[in-house]
N, C-alpha and C positions, 0 to 999 in steps of 0.2 A: 382209474380215473381219466376221462378224456379232457383234453386241454381246455375246452371251452364250457365244461360242466362241473358243477360242484359235487363233491364226494358224496356217494351214496350213503357211505357209512356216516358221514356227518349228519346227513338229513335224518337216518334212522335214529341216531343218538337223540337229536333234537325232539323227535317224535316221542321216544321213551320218556324225555323229561317233561314234555307236555302232557303226557298221560299221567305223570306223577301229580301234576296240578289239579287233576280231577279227583285225587284221593281226599278224604276228610282232612281239613286242616291240621287237626292234632296228630294224625297218622302219617303225613307227609314226611319222607326222608329229607326233603329239601324243597325250598320254594324257587321256581324259575319262571317269572312272568314273561321272559324273553324267548321262550322255547317256541311258542305257538306262533309269533310273528315271523320266526325263522323257517316256518313250513310253508310249503306250496303244494298245488294239485291235490291228489287223493289224500296224502298224509294230513294236509290242513283240514280236509273235510272230516277225517276220521277223528282227528283230535278235538274238533268242534262238537261232533256228535257224542264223544266220550264223556261229556259233561252231563249227559242223561245217565243216571246210575246203571239201569239195566243194559243200555248199550255199551257204556265204559267197560262193564264186567265181561260182556261178550267179546269186545276187542281184545282185552287182555288175554282172555282164555284162548281165543283164536291164535294170537300172538305165541302164547307160551306152548300151544300144542305144535305149531308149525316151526317155530324157532326156539326149541326148549332151552331155557335158562338164560336166553339172550337178553330179553327185557330186564329180567330181575337182576341179572349180573350188571347190566348197564346202570341201572338206578342205584344199585348198591355201591358200585365203584365211584359213581358220582359223588355221593355222600361222603365216602371214605377220603377221596381226594380233597373234596371241600375243606374236611377237617384237617388234612395234612398241610394244605396250603394256609389256612388260617394260622395254624400253629407256627409255621416257618416264619411267616410275616412278624407275628407277635415276638418271636425269638430274634428278630433282627434283619430279616431279608429286606432289602430296599428295592428290588427290581424282581419283576414276575415276567417269566418267559413261557408262553404257550407254543410249544414246538409241534407243529401240525395242527393248529388251533381249531380247524374245523368250524363248527357252529357253537363251540364253547362259549357259554355267556358268563363266565366267572368274573371278567373285568366289569361287569354292570351289575351283578347280583350280589357279589361278595363284599361287605362293608370294608373288610380289611384290605382287599385288593385296590380299592380307591385311593389308598394312602400312598401307593408306591408306584414307580415307573412300570408300565405294561408294554410287552412286545409280543404282538400276535403274528407268528410266523406261519406262512402256508402258501399253498399254490394260488396264483393270481386269480384263477377262475373261482375257486371256493370264496376267496376273500371278496370278490366283486359281488357275488351273490349274498354273502352275509352283510356286507355294508348297505346294499340296496334295501334288504328285507328289515334291517335294525333301524334304518333311518327314520321310520315313521314312529318308533317309540322311544329312541335314544335322542333323535335329533342330530345335532352336531356331534362329531366325535370326541369324547372326553378328553381333555388336555393331557392327562396321563397316559393315554394309550396311543401306541404306534403300530400301524399295520406294516409289516415286513413281508413284501411278496417274494416268495422263493420258489422256484422250480427246482426241487432237490436233486434232480438228475443232471441239471445244466448250471445252476448257480452256486456262488461261493456263500455259504451260510455266514462264515465268520465276517467278511467284509460287510455283508448286508446288515448284520446286527449291529456291528461297530459304526456304520454309517447312519444307522437309525438312532444312535445315542446311547447304546449299551455300554456300561462302564464296567470292564473286567475287575477293577479293584473293589467294587462294591459287593456285598453278599446278595445272592439271588436265589430265587427258588424257580425251578423249571419243571413244568408238567409236560410229559410226552406221553399222552394218553391215546390208546387206540391206534398206534402208528407202527410199533415195532413188528407186529405180526404180519405185516405187509411188506416188509423190507428183506433184502438180502443180508446175509451174514456180514458182508464187507460193508455194507452201508451202515448197519448198526454199529459195528466196530469203529468205523471212521467217525461217526457222531459222538460216541463216547470219548473217544480221544479228542475231538474238538472241544467237548463240553469241559473236558478237564482242563485244557488250555485256556478256555474262556472265563471259566467260573473261579471266583476267589475262594480260598479255603473256608470251610464252613457253610458254603452254599448247599442248598437241598436239591436233589433231583428226585422226582416222582415219575413213575412210569408203569405202564400196564403190559403184560405179555401173556402169552398162551404157553402152558406146560408143553415142553417138547414131546412129551411121551404121547400127548393127544394127537400130535401131527404124525409121529413116525409109527403109531399103532402098538408101541410096546406096554401101553397100559390102557385099560378100559375106563371111560369116564361116562357118567350118567348123561345121555343125550349128545355125547361128543360126536358121534358119526353123523347124525343128522345135523348138528351145528356146523360141522365142517362143510357138508354138502350146501347148506343154505347160503354161507358166505361166499363159496364158490360160484353158486347160481347167480348171486348178486353182482358178480363181475369183479369183485375184489377178494380174492381167496387168501387164506392164511399160508404163508410160506416160511415163517421163521418162529421159533421159540426157543426158551431156555429150559435146562432142567433146574428146577428149584434147588437140588442139593448142591450144584456146582455154581449158583449165581453169586454167592459171596466171593468166591476165589476170582470169578471172572471180572467182578467190579473192582477188586482189588488191583488187578493188573492195569486198570485204566485209572486208579487213583481214587476210588470211591470206596466208603465203607458202608455196606449194607446195614440199615436200622430196622426195617420191617419188610416182611415178605408174607402175604396171606392170599389165599384163594378168595374169590368173592362169596363162595359158600361160607367160608370162616368168618368173613367180615359181616355177613348177613346176620350171623348169630348174635353180634353185638347190639344189633338194632331191633331185632325182632320182638323180643320179649316185652320190652319197655313200650313200644310203639303199637302192638298188637298187629303185626305184619306177619305175612307167611312167605315172603320171597326167599326162594332157596338159594339164589346165587348160583355160582358154578364151580365144580372141583377144578376145572381146566383152565379157568381164566383168573389172573392173578394180579394184585397191585403192590408194587414194591416202592421203597423209599431208601434213599442212600444219601450220604453227606460227602461232599468233596474234602479230601484229606489234604494235609500240609504239604505231603511230598508226593 
């Protein structure tokens, strides 16, 4: 991502969520009225045209052929993380941190989130674009939301969060969605260590990642080769992943206990039958949740 431009990945995810709003109401995985206002340019035009059923089906078909499993994985992971966030807040989390918030709209569309302190952490360029585009529908920033501008390569995340009013003694839920895949191992390790330091015991961490085998080629995944090429072409290539079999041990080293870890293909199965959907999800893209342990 260039310093003066919002993340392309953030814009594509908002586009996928906007397309979800063109599905029949009873079949939507989630409702996101803020996705469309976050779009600009061609993506905004396509999202508007997608409300015409024939055009909408054509757009989704083209996306799924060109970027196999990307859209379906994106909307499935959105619903899964929504459910995990709501559960964490109902279980006592009093703070919500969006780490690499992008164009995430959970602070505005999830009722549970309106009850807690929210910290949106991201690059200043993405945050500027987000606030400008949301102002027409949200108006003034909600009192419970703080924007924490951080250049992750230059700024101190700990002091930035504390300066914005984050309270380490209060239980929190942290969402780290769509970020780890673009970082180096050292950056990921540093962030895990920092989160252990900042989070109270019992706090939840929810994150997405790519199966390492899809990156190093040791295992074949449906559509995996084309998916890697498409994200590389977009200018934000995948460079890091975990091996699922070793994730629990990795998290233990940083003071977290793994509570769930599923591919978006596995998650999709939970929703498909009852909602009459056909989203396949992805074998390679995963959503994990963990709890900060006492020691």
